[in-house]
N, C-alpha and C positions, 0 to 999 in steps of 0.2 A: 535509689533502688530500696524496696521494702527487704529488710533484713529477717532471716528465720530466727525464730525465739529459742536459740539454742547455740552454744559453744561447745566444740569438743576440748576438753582441757586434759585428756589423757590419750595421747596419740604417739605410736611408733612409727618411724621411717625406715627406709633401708639402712639406715645406720645403726638400728639396733640388730647389729650384725648377726647374731644367731636366728632371729626370728621375726624381723621386719621385713615386708614386701612393698611398701608403699614409696615409690619413688618420689623425691621432693617437689618436682615441678608439676608431676601429675597429682600429688596430694594437694596441692595449693589451687590447682586448677578444678579439682573436685569440690574443696571448699566454697570456692568462688560460684561454681554451678549450683550448689546447693544454697546460695546467697546466705552463707553464715557470716556474721558481721567480723569474726575472729576465730583464730584456730591456733592450738598450742602444737608445741612438738616437745615430748618428754621421751626421748630415747633412753635405752638402759645405759646409767653410768657415763654417758658421755655428751658432749656436746658438738660431735664432728659435723653435724650438718646445720648447726644453728644459723651461720651468717648467709649461707646460699638459702636457706628456708626464710629468714628475715628479708633479704632483697627480695625474692620471688614473692612473698606474700605481699609485700608493700607495692610491687610491680603491678599486682592484680587486684589492689584494691583490698585487701583482706588485712585487718590488723593482726601482725605476728605476735604470739605468746611463747617467749623462749622458756625453756624448762628442761627438767630431767627427772627420769624414775631413779633417783639414787638407791644405792646398796648400803644400807645401815647394819654396822656390825652390832651383834648382841651384847659386845662389852666394849672394850677398846679396839680401836682399828688396828692397833699395832699388836693384837694378839692372833697367833696362827693357830686356828682352831675353831671348830663350831661349838661354843660352850653349851648350846641348847640342842646340838644335832639338828639345827634347823635348816630350811631351804636354801641351798646355796652357801650354807654359812653367814647368810645376810636377810634382812628384811628389807621390803621395798618400800619407797616412800616417795610421793608425787609433789615435785617442788616447782613452782612457777616464779619466773622474774617480774617484778613489779616496777621497777625504775633501774636507773644506771647504777645505785648502788647495789641492788639484789644482783644485777648482771656480773659485777665484779667479785661479789660474795660466792655467786654459785662457780664462776670460774676457779675461784680459790678452793673450793670443795670438791669440785671434780679433779683438779690437780692433785691435791693432797690424797684423794682416793686411790688416784694411781700411785703416786709417788711414796704414800707413807703406809697406805690401807690395803695394797693389793693382795688378796688371798682366794686365789680362784677368780674373785670379781673384786673390781675397785669398790672399796669400801670407807665410808666417813663413819663417825661415832657420834655420840652425844656432844661430846667436847666441841668438835668441830662446827656442828649445828649451831650450838650456844654462840660461839665466836663470831660466825658468818649468817646470824639470822635477819641483820638487816636488809630491807629492800626485797624478802623472799615472802611468797605466800605459800601456804603448804596443803596439800590433801591428805587426809590420813591414810590412803593407799587402797591397793587392791586386796585379793584374798591372801597375797602373801607379804602383807605389811605385818609390823609389829601389834597393831591392834587388832587387825582381823583373826591373825593365829592365835593370840591368846583368848578372843571370842570362840574360835573353833575348838580351842582346847578346854573351853568351858571356866576359864579364868576371867570372868566379867569384871571384877575387882580391880584384877591387875591391869586389865585394858583401859578401865578408865582412868586410872592412874597414869598410864602412860600417855593418853590422849591429853589430860590434863597438864602433863610436862610440856607437849608440843605448844599446847594453848598459850602457854605462861610464855614459853621461849618466844614464839613467833608472834603472840599478841592476839587479842580475841578477834579482831577483825580480820585476821590474815590465817586463820586455822578452820579447815572445813572437814567436815566428816564426808570421806568419799563412799559412796554406794555405785554398784554395779548390779546389772541383771543379765545374765547370758545364758539363762534357762539351767543353772547348776543349782541343786538342792542345798548345798553347803552355803550358797551365797543368800538364799532365801533365809536361813538361820542367822548368819552374820549380820545381814541387812537389819532385821529386826533388833539385834543385839546393839548394833550400832545407832540406831535411831534412839535408843534409850539413853546412851551414853552422850547423845547431841543434847538430848532433852536436858539430862542433867547438867551438863557443862555450859549449856546455853550456844552451843555451837551450831552455825548453820549447816545444812546438808548439800552436798552437790552430786548430781548424778555424772557419770562418765561411762565410756564404752571400751576403754583399754583396746581401740584399734590397732591391728598390726596390717592391714591390707585395705585396699580401697573400697573394694565392691564385694556383695554377698557372693557373685559368681567367681569370685578368686580364691574362695577357701580351698578349693582343690589345688590350686596353683600354690597356695602357701603351704599346703601339706607337703607338696612337692619339694619346696625349697626348705623346709626343715629336714628333709631327707637328704637332700644335697649337702646341707652344713653338717648334719650329724653323720654323714656316711652310711645311712640305711637305705632301704628299697620302701615303696608303698605296700609291698606284701608282707613286709616285716610286722608281726604282731606285737613285738616289743620296741617299736620305734616311739621316739618323742613325738606327741601331737597334741593338739589343743582339743579340750573336751568338747567344744560345740562348733558351729559355723555361724558364730555371731560377731567375731573379733573384728567388724570392719566399720568404715567412716559412714555412720547411718544418717539418713536426713533427721532435721528436726522433728518432722511428724513421726518417724519412727520411733525416736527417743522419747516424744511425748508419749507415744503407746506403751513403751517399755515401763515409762514412771506415771503411768495414768492415775495410779493412786497415790502419788507423791509428787504433785506438778512442782512443789518448790524445788526439788532436786533439779528440774530444767532450768527454772527462773533462776536459780541462784549462779548458774553457769554464767549469765549475763552479768551479774554483780561482780563475779570474780573478774571478767573480761575487762569491765570498765574501771577496776583496780590496777589494773596491768597496763602500765604505759611506758615502754622503753624506747629510746631514741638512741640510735648509734651514730656516731661520726666517722665519716669514711675520707675527710678531707685532709686530715693531718699526715705528716711523715713522723717517724720515730727513729731518728737515725741514731746510731751508737754515738757517744761522745768522744770525739778524739782530742786529747788534751794538747794543745799546741804550747810553744815557749811561750814564756811571760809577754815577751815585746809585741807578739802576734795575734793577729786573728787567724781564723781558720782559712779564710781567703788570701790574707797577705802571705801565710806561711805556704799555701799551696803555690800560689804567684812565685815565691822565692825558690821553691824546689823546681818548679817547672822550668824557669829561666835558667836556672842553673844546668838543668839537664838539656836544655836546650843547646847549649854552650858545649857540654859535654858531647853531645850528639852529631853537631853539625861545624863546630869549632868556634873560635872567640867571634867571629863576625858572620853570623849565620845569614844575613841579608833581610831586606826589607820584607819578601813575601812570608818569609817564616814567621818573622818578630809580629807582622799584623795578624798571620793565621792564628798564632798562639794568643795574643791579646785578645782575639775575637772570641776563641772557645774559653778562656779564663773569665771572660765578661758573661758569657752565657751561663757558665757553672755557678758563677756568683749570684747571678740574676733568679737562677731557679732554686739556689740554696744547696748547691750539691758539693760544695767543698770539703766538708767534712766525709761524704762518700768517698771521694778521691783519695782523702788521706788515709781512711781507713784501708783501703784496698792498696794502696802505695805501702803502709806499713806491714803488713802481712808478707807482701810479695817482696819486699825489702828484707824481711826475716828470713823467708825462704832461700834467697840467694845467698844470705850470709851463711847460713848453715849447709850450703851445698846441696839443696833441694832443686833438682831442675824444675823450671817454670816454662811453660808453652808460650810462645811468640804472641798469642793472641787468641780470642776464640769470639765468634758472633761480632758484631758491629762497632766492639770497642775498638777495634784494631784501626778504626778511622779516625781515632782522635789523638791528635797532636801532643796533647797535654800527655796522654796515657804514655804514648811513646817517650816522651822527655823524662817522665816519672819513673820509666823502666817497668812500666804494668803491662806494656805489650813490647814487642821486639821486632816489629816490621814496619818499615818507614811509609807513613801515610802520604808522604807528598811525592815520593819517587813512584808510588805504585797508583796514584789518583785515588786515594780513599777519602770518604766524605765523613766529616764529624756529624752532620746532621742526620745521617743516616743513625749513628750512636744517640745523640742528643738533640731533639727538636725542639728549640725554644718556643714554638708556636703550640706545642702540645705536651703540657707540663705533666710528666709521668715519671717514675722512678727509673733512674738507668739501670741497665742490666748488663753487667759484667759478670761473665763467666770464665773461671780460670782452670787452667790444665795445670797439674802437676804430676810429677812422676809417680806412677800408682802404688809403689812401696812406701813413699814418704808423706802421702796427701794427709793422713791422719794426725802427723806432727804439725802442720800448719794449722789445722782445726783446733788442735789442743793449744797451739799459741794464741789463737784468737780467743778460746774460752777463759784462759788464764788472764788475757790482758783486759777484756771487758767484762768478765765476770762468769763464772759457770751458771749462774742462774739466768743469764741474759743471752746465752748461744743456744742452740739446738737444732738437731736434725729435724726435718720436716716430714710430717706425715704422709702418705700416700695411700689410695684405695684402689684395690682391683675389683673389676665388675664382670658381669657376666656377658661376654661377648655373644655375637649372633650363633656361631658354631659351637661354642663352649655350652650355650644354653641347650641346644638339641642334644649335644652328647650327654650332659649332665641330667636332664629330664629323661631321655631315653633309657640311661642307666637305672634311675629310681622308678622307672615304669617297669623294669625287668625285660625290656627289649634286646634281642639278639644284637652283639656287638657289630655284625656285618650290616645289618638293616639300618641303625644308627649311623654307621660310618658312612654309607652311601648316601644317606640323606644330608647328613653334614658336608659331604664333599660336593654336593649339588649346590651348595651356597658359594657365589663368585667369592674370589680371592681379594678383589679388587672393586671399589675402593677398600683401603684397608679396614675401616670401622663401618662395614656396610650392615645394615639393618636387615632384620628377618623380613620385613614389609618390602624393601627395597629389593632384596634377593627374590621373593615371590615373584617381583615384576620381572626382573632381568632374567630369570631362568625358567623357561617354560617348562623342562623337565620336573624342575622342583615342584612348580605349581600343580602340575600333572599328577605327581605322586601323592602330595597333601591332599587334593580333591578326591583321588581316587579310592583312599583307603581310611577307612575310620580310625585305625589306631594310630595311623601316622598324624591324623587331622587332631586327634588329641594331643599328641606329643607337639604338634606345633601351637596349637591354643595355649598350651602350658607354657611352653619356650617363649612365645612372644609375650605372655604377662611377665616372666621374670627377666627378659632381656633387659640389661642396662643397669640392673640391680646390683648394689654394692655386696661383695662378698666379704672381702677381708681387708685388715689394715696391715701397711707395712711402711717401711721407711724409704724415702725418695734416696735413690743412689748417690745423688751429688749435693742436693740442696740444703742449706745451712740459714738459719735465721738469725740476726744480730740486732738487739734492741738497746734502747737508751735506759729502760728500767728494768727490773726484774721481769722476765715474760710473763708471769702470770699476774701482771697488772694489766695485761692487754689481752692475752689469750690464754684459752686451757693447756695444760700439758699432759701428757701421756707417757706411759713407760710400757715397753715390751718386755714381758718378764724374761724372756730369752737374750734381752739385750742390754748392755749397761749404760748407752747413753741416753741423755735427754731428748725427747721428741716432742713437737707440737701436736696439739690436739686439733689443730685446723690445717687444713690441706693447703696448698700454694695459694689458690686463687683468693681465699678469703684473707689469707696474711700478706697478700699484695694489696688488696683492697683497704686493709686497716692500716696500711702506710708503714708496714715493718720492713726493715731491709733485707731481702732474700738473696744470697750469693750461692751460686753453684761452684763447689771445690771438687773439680773432677778429676780422677785418677786416669791418667794416659799413660798406658803401657809403653808406647813408642819412646816418650821421653825417659822412662827407666832404662830403655835400650839403649839409647843415645847417651845418657849419662855413664852407664855402664862400659859403654864402648870407649869414651873418653878415658875413663878410668883405666880399662885394659890396657889402651895405647900408651898411656903414660908409664905403666908398670912394665909392659913388654918392650917398648922401644925407647923410654925415656922421653918422649915428645909430648911437651905439655899442650893441650888443644883447648880452644875455649869455642863452644858451639855458637856463640854470636858473631865471632870473628872469621869463620870458615868462608872461602871465596864462593861467591855465587855464579860464577862462571868456569866452573870447573870442567874440562874436556872430558875427563873419565866419566864424571858422573852424567854428563850428556850422553855421552856414548853408551853407557849402561841403559840409559833411560831409552834411548833409541832404538836399542836392540830387546827391549822389554824384558831385561834379565831381572825383575822387580820382586821376585819372591821375597817376603818379610819386608818391602818398601812400603810405608806407611800410605795408605789409601789407593796405591797403585798394584795391588796383588792379583786382582781378580783377571780371569782369562779374557773377559770383554774389555777390560782396561789396558790389559798387555797388547790387545790387538789394535786398539786405539792409539797406543803409544808408538807400535811399529809404524802406524800410516802417518802419525802427526811429526814424528823425529823432532821431539822437542830441543830447542837450542837457547832458552832463555826461561827465567821463572816465569814469565807472563805467560808463556806456553802452558806450563803446569797449572797454574791458576785459571786459566780457561778450562783445561781438561778436568780439575776438580770440580768445576760449576757445572760442565755440560754431562758428566757422566752420572745421570740420574734418568728415572722415567720421565718421559716428554722430551727434555732437551736433548736426550741422547741421540735422537732422531737427526740433530743439526749436525752431529760429529763428522759425516761424511763430508757434507758442504763445508765445514770449517777447515777440515783436511785439505780437501781439493782447492781452496782458496788459498790457504797458505802456502801450496806449493805451485801456484800459480795455473792451476788445471782448471781454475773456474773463475769467472769476471766478477769483479767487486764493482758495484755501484753504491752510490750515495745518492740519497734523494735530496740532501740540504748539506751545505757547508758544516753545520752543527753535528751532522750524524758523521760526517768525515772525521772530524775533530775528536769525536769522543768513542767512535768505533774501529777507527783505524787499527789499533791493535788487537782486535779480534774480527780483523779483516770482513768489516761491515756487517757482521751479526752482533745484535744485542744480546749479551750473555748476562750482563750485571744488571741488578735493580740500580746501582749508583749511575749506569748509562742513562737510563730514563730519567732521572733526577737531573742529570746534566744539560742532557738535550731540552727538557722542559724549562730549565733555567736560561739557556743560551738562547732558544727560539721564542719563547714566550715571556722572558722576563720574569718567571717564579723566583722567589726566594727558595733559598735551599730548603727552609722549614716548610714552605708551600708545595716544594717539589717531593718533600718527603710524604706528605699527606696525601698526594696525587699517588705516589708508589703504593701506599698503604691500600688506598682504595682500588687500584688496580689489582694488586695482589688479591685483595680480599672479595673481588669482583662485586663490589658494592654499587649497584646499579644507578641508585639515586646519586650518590656523592660522585660517582663517574660522569653522570650526566652534568652537573655543577662544573666539574673540573674541565670537561671537554670544553663547554661555553668559554671558560677562562682561558684555557690554551688556545683557542682558536680566535679569541681577542686579541690575546697578548701577540700571536703571530702576525696578525693584521696590522697590528701597530707597528710592527718592525719589519713591515713591508712583504713578509713571506704570503704569496698567493694563498687563497683558500682550498683550492683544489691540493696542493702540495702539502699544508697545512694539515688537512684532513687525512692525507694518505700516511703521513710522519704519525698521527694519532693512531690510525689504525695498526701500523707496525708496532708502536708502543704497547697498544692494548694486547696486541697479538704476544709479544714476547714477554709481557709482565708476568704472565702464568708460568713463565720458564725461568724468569730472570732470577739470579742467585744473588747472595750477599757477597759482595767482591771482597769486604774487609775479611769475612770469615775464610773465602777461599784462599785469600793472599796468604793468611797465617798456616792454614793447613798445607798450602802448597810449598810453603818453607819448610814445615816439618818433615814432607815427603822428599823435599830435595836434601835435607840434611841427612836422611835416611840413605838416600841415593849416594851420596858423597862418601858416607863412611863405607857403605859396602864396595864401592868401587875402589877407595883407595886404602882402606884398612880392612880387607875382607875377613881376615881370620878372625880380628876382635870384634867386628860387627856380628858375625855369625855367632861367635860364642856368648855375647850378652843377648843376642836373639835367642839362642836356644835356652838360656838360663830364665829369660822372661816367661819361656812357654812350658815349664817343666811340668807344670799340673794338666797339660794337654799332650796326650799320648799321640793323636793324629798329627798334630803340628810339629812335634819332635820328629817323628818319622820323615815328614815333608822337608823339614829342613836341615835333617842328615843327609837326606837325598840331594838337596841343592847343595850341601858341603861338597859332597863328592863329585857332583857336576862341575863345581868349580876348582876341584883339584885339592881340596884341603881334606885332610885325615882327620877322622873323629874317633879317638880312640877311648876303650872302656876307663872307668874309674880305677885310680891306682891310689893305694893308702901312702905311697911314698912320694906322690907328685901332686894328686888332685888338692883342690883347694875345696871350699864349700859350695861355690859355684863354678861353672864350666870356665876353663882358664884356658890360656894359650901358651905355645912353644914353637917357635918357628911358624910353620904352615900346620901345625897340628893343633886341634882342639882337643882338650882332655874333660871327660866328663866330671863333673863336680860331685861330692859325696853326698849333697843334698839330694840329689836326683834318686838315691837309692832308697827304696821303702824300708821303713822300720829303723833307720839311722837318724836319731833325733838330735837335734842342736847340740845337747850336752855332750852325746858321744862324740859328735864329729869335733866340738871345742877340745875335748881330751885329746883326740888322735893327732890334730894339728897342733897343739900345745906341746906334746910328747915328741913329735917329730921335730919342731923346731928347736927344741931344748937340748937333745941327744943326738938326733941326727936320723936317717933313715932306717926303717925296721929291716932286720935282715932274715929272720925266719917267722914262722907263725908264733911259735913258742917266745921270741924275742918281743913280739907284739903284744901278746898276753901278758907277758911280765911288766911291760911298761906302761900299758894305758889304763885308765881307771876303771876297773872290772864291774864296779856298781852302776858305771854308765854303759860300758861296753859288754852287753851280756851274750848267752848264746845266740839268742835271736839276731843282735845287731851282726855277730861274727858270721853267722850263715848266710846272712844277706849280703854282707861285703864279699863273701867267698864267691856266691853265686854271680854277683854282678862282675866278676872278675877282677875286683880290687887288690887282690894277692898274685895276679898272674905273674908280675914281675919278679917275683921270688922264685920263679922256675919249677914250681910244682904243679902237677895238674889239680885242677878244682875238686874231682873227686877224692884225691888224695887227702887235700887241705880239710875238707868237710868230715872225711873219716878221723882225721887227728884233731879235730876242733876241741872235743871234749878233754882229752889228755892237755892238750895246750892250756886251755882253760884251767884244769886243775892244777898243773905246773906254774902257771901265773899267779893264781890264787895263792898258792904256798909260798912261793917267793915274795908276793906283797906282804903277806901274813909275817913271814919271818922279818922281812925289813922293818915292818911296823914294831916288831917286839925286840929289834936290834940284833938280829942274828944273821945278818947277811953273810954268805959264804965268802971265803978267801978269794974266789974267782971273780965274785960280783964287786970286790973292793978295788980290782984292777981297772983302770979308767978306760982301756980300749976294749976289753972283754966283753962280748955281747951276753945277754942271757942264754944259759944253755938248756938245751932239751933235756928232759930228765927222762928216766928209762932206757931201755935197749932201743937200738937204732929199728926203724919200722921200716917194712918193706913198703916200696911205694905203689899205691893203688893206681890201676891204668884209667885213664882219662875218660870221662862218659862219652858217649856217642853224641853225635851233632845234635839230634832232637833234644836230647835230657839238658845238654849245655844251654841252648838255646832257651828251652822252655825255663830253665833257671833265670836266665837274663829277663825273659819276659816277666816273671814272677815278681822280680824285686824291682826292675826298671819300668816295666810297662811297656817294654818294646824290646826289639833284638838289636844288638849292637855288633857282634863279631860276624853276623851273616844272618841269613833268614830261612827258616825250613821250608818256604816255598821256593827259593832261588833254584833249586835243582830241577825245577818244572818249567824254567823260563823259557826254554827253547821249545818246549811242547807245545806250551800254551799260547804262545807269542802268535802262533799262525792261525790262532782261532777265531780270531775278531774279537777277542776280549775286551771288555771297557774295564779299564783298571779304575779303582776307587778314587784314584787322583783325577781321573778325567769325567767321573760320575757326575760331578757338579756342573758340567757343561750340557747335561743331558735336561731336557725339559720334561714336566709333570706327564705321566703316561707313557713316556719312551720305553720301547722294549729294549732289554739289554741281557748280555752274557757275560756273567761274572765269574770269577774264579778265586777260591781261596778258604782259609780255615775257619771252621764252626767254632764258636764260642759263646757261652752263656746261654746254652739251650733251656728255652723254658717252655715245659709244655703245659698246656691247659685244656680245659673242657667247656665248650658251648653250652648254650642254654638247652640246646637240643641233645645234648648228650656226647657230640662228637669232639674229638680230640684235634687241636691245632697247636700249633708252637711259634715261638718268637725266638730268633737268635741274632748274633753279631756276627756278621761275615767280615773276616779279616784278610787283606791281601797285603803286598809289600808297600803299597801306598797309604793305606788308611783303613777304616772301619766303614760299616753301613748296617743298620738296624734291618732285618728281614722278617717279614711275616709269612707264615705257611698257614694258608686257610685249610679246613679239613681234607679236601679232596686230594691235593698234592701231598699232604702231610701222611695221607695213608700210604702212598707209595713211596714216600722218603723217608719214613721215620728211622728204619734200620741204618740209613746213611747218615742220618744226622747223629746218631748215638754212637755211630763208629769213629768219629772225630777224624776222619781221613779227608785230604783235600777234595772240595766238590766243585762242580760247575754248577750254577744257579742261572735257570733262564727267567726273566720275570719281567715286571714292568715298575718304572718308578712312579712312586706315590708321594705327594707333597701334601702333608696335613699341617695341623697347628702345632704338633709337637716336633716337626722337622721331618725331613726327608727318610722314607723306607722304600723298601724293594717289596712287592709282593710277588712271592716265588710261585712259578707255575709248573717249573719241573726241576728237580735237583737230583745230580746223580754223581757218583765217584767219578774223577777224571779217567781213570783206567777204563771204566766201563763205557764212558762216552767215547773214547777212542777207539776201542773195540767195536762199538756199536755205528762205527763209520760218521758219527757226528763230530769226530775230532779234525784233525789238521785237513784242508782242502790242499789237494795236490796241486792246484793250478795257481794257487796265490793267494793272499790274505792280506787283512787290512793292518795286521799287528806289527809289521815291521819292516825293514828293507830284506830282500833275499842276500843269503850270505854264502850258501853252498848249493851246488846241485849235485844230487847223487843219482846214478845210473848203474842200475843193476842189469849185467849181462852173464850168460851162460855160453862161455866161447863155443863149447861144442867141437864139430869136426872142421868148421871153416871160420877159424878164430879172424882170421884177416878179413873177410867180409863183415863180421860183427862190427869190428874196430872202425872199419871203414864206413860203415853206417853210422856209428857214433859220431865220427868226425864231420861227416856230412850234416847229421842236425845240428850239431854245434855250430857248424859254419855259417849256417842259416839264421841264427840267433846270437850274432856276436854281442859280448858285454864284458861287465867286469866281476862276474860272480865264477869263483874256482869251480872246476868240475872234478867230483871224485868217482873213480870207477869202482863199483863192487864186483869183482869176478867170482861167479857162484861156482865153486869148484865141488867134486864130488864129496871131499870130506872136510871142506871148509871154505869159508868166504873170506877174500883177500881183498882189501882196500888200498888202492893206490891213488895219489894225486896225479891227475892228467896234467902233466907240464906242457904249456902254450895252448892248453884249450882253456877258454873261458866265455861264459854266455850271458844273457839278458835275464834268466830266471823269470820269463814271462809264461803266462798260462799257455800261449801259443806255442813256446817250446815244448812244454808237458805234453799238449795234446799231439805235436808234431812226432815228438819222440814215442809216446806211446803207440802211434798208427805204425811206425816202422819196426820198434822193439819189443811191443807188446804192452798188453794192459800191465800198470803198476810199475814200469821199468823205470820211470823218471819221478824225481820227487825234488822240491825245492825247499830248503831250509829258511827261516827268516830269523834275523837278529834281534836281540832284546832292545827294549827302548832305550836311548841313551839317558 
């Protein structure tokens, strides 16, 4: 191919996070389309995209030139201040990599810019540039470079001096004077002066275009991106913008026209490209060095540990099958060179267990390894549950193993700290990740910067289908005719769409991966650039997960699993409260109570089994063994979920099970003839067609990825293998079709088994140690008000009492006493760790507090201040002292003053005679105070809500329960079961009301509705808001009619009608007389006026009731002239049906009969 006579050397991609809009793959594709022999990548201050760019360019046949537009501090990188008040406190410099030494040096420069020089921007300085100049080629830079800014300021002599320094440091052959032409007057002046310096120094000149987007037509979309990133709109005159629309990847012909009077500026780009020749290696692994005892190699030490573990797990004579399996695994590990990997993982898990940090039984495919089980890395027996080593480590496909480890979420960081200390803090880092602009987010963000009304943008965004999860705008356009129609028919939406399509997929921001950590053999900046988020203390990689794995570095996921924290805390509480030492690893796996709880689906708080759909499935399945749970964890996902009814019917003998082949029966018997696991596909291929397990894993991957070409080859191989073993072609073909069908559904059994074990463990503790389990569960959810409310309700349903915090009893966390769970002090807002420590230490030392004055005299009042005391009182933590909360709060200031005085006297050696008596508590000072009456219920409960985030001693809506239960209300606990668009009637309190104004000047609002089960966000558009504004501001309980709306930010309800409860009932939209969906009937009330013939009226009542017998008691309301008398009608009970009401009204008159409904259990 004839190449163009130009190379772009100053190019920004999407990884120039503020202002770059060129996505890497599209950038490389454009370079190829324009026939450039090479192209550079020079993002602002980072190398985030370097590896992906390098590989994409190589694949496209375009030479990649790695580089960076560095920020250079005007003085020392360690100075915090702009010495010359300059642009961003730093000057720009275009730096390109010539060879491997230059790549290593640029990595060092970028890393030190973040770690040592960060001040608004990551900055290097001349000292660093001089230290790391080898292998780099430098261009003098854009208008914001040091040379150009000096020229702009008229200081040509100083500019020449600076350019001379760079030329001397980097070498005459590796320093070029950079010129640009975007139609700016200042550029013309600076270019003329730059050329003079070039002539004086004998430096070659090179032309660049500082491109930030791909095509000229993308300039408007680029402006929109700048607005998105800076939080402004296109209508804002003061917004950050580029001065012209020329900053794109121009063709060689366009660049020739730009530099028509300076042709060498284009020619020299080719000379620069010829000098840049970087080759990167991707074949080597850089595993951390695990130091083994002197007499061992890593392989021999791993073997010794594993064989010792085999005997610990299975006894002194484990048997030939186990010995052979372990020997096979160790041989594969040795051949692949991963003994060090296993030792590293074994070491930090061993440390965690020694420190009492809960470790998960396994995660992902590593649970299939017997070696991992023997080492204690995993804790589920791969032999018992038929888990496969090759699903984890395939000897026929050399790739880094992937072990993800779960730790209790409150102690995960201790393990990462240990690893950093063991291998070196410069060798361990968290891994960077990047957020991108998804389809819906692109529409919403672009709509905002275009100034479009929220409702219009919201409507268009919601027309984008939710599935598949990462749907593109182009796919959405094809799949949603309503969306296509809107975009085609309205010009302003077409503009929105075009810009959103251009920006979709762009990288928006950098963050830190939640769990991924890299561990290296050398200091990390020998291999990869490093990054530091100014808001976080930890070291972070400057490459994301993909590049790190390609470069052969060890990536591990250290995951914090809250359930492990719950289990560890449950074990501790059982030990404290019952004196029973429990070991998570040795609890029985056949506990009848646990399976009874699971069969009854009482699984609130049980790992993986909480959702309403999963509870329905458990009721049908009635699990009896761990294998049933493994299958359910695997099946309960979109797609395979459709198989659950058949799975349940087969288990209970209601559906016939057939097997196509003995191998099918052998490997799918435990799942009733249904292929649930990927491992079953591997086993069937091995048994029927003679595949090795490694080959079977390759088949599984091909099927899972729907790789048609590879699947075709695998199919031929499978059918040939079946034929060799005497299976008829038709049967083999049918089995292949079944495997192919289920491969898309198949789940990793190793992962499912490990997580099913955790699910069983939580069910076991809930069934056998319910008080301790629920206390630990509540402790784990202290930051989530909705879940706390839900679990307190669950406690009450289980017959457990949940008591408010108490300064004389509470621990830091939720604690237990008999069947009672006591709130922890940590649940109270404004009570910090130091205050809690002071309260607990004082109580332990001297005993319970007897009065508020005693409390204030004894605790450290530097830590327990007025705010802390008020929070404790409102939370009910002093209720056990026997005085109203209102009184305690009124007496707080006097008690604090008395306490401070006594503490001051003690400190000065002036303790009173009474305080010297050992048994005498601190005395109240001053005259006796009259007891202040307690607050009303609403005030008391509001105080609890303020300091705890929820209500403990009651609920302000409880008094309305009987009234609203008959209205067909959807509780917020049941809202999750409603689908998108479902119409609902809700009841609750209004909180967090936020009124706002639309573009057209109409008022609308957002608020949070809270009922006794939880909260939901509600949006009120202008029309319903006009009618309901006074109601919302009144803060009375309200009924909300509306529909469920699921958006990117979660579930909201779009209100259509809001009215106070009393008004709704008065309007007749309240309780239906003939029945309701809210609960079971619990009372029938019949209003009669006996009149002259009381006997006839009562006979009619008896007749009506007799026609509708049932268990609902009857109350007669006798309406007399001066009063209404209510009597229980002994011997009468009815069914409470709508037919009863209709019959009664026809005999006794309209409104004579009503039925009341009980609250939910």
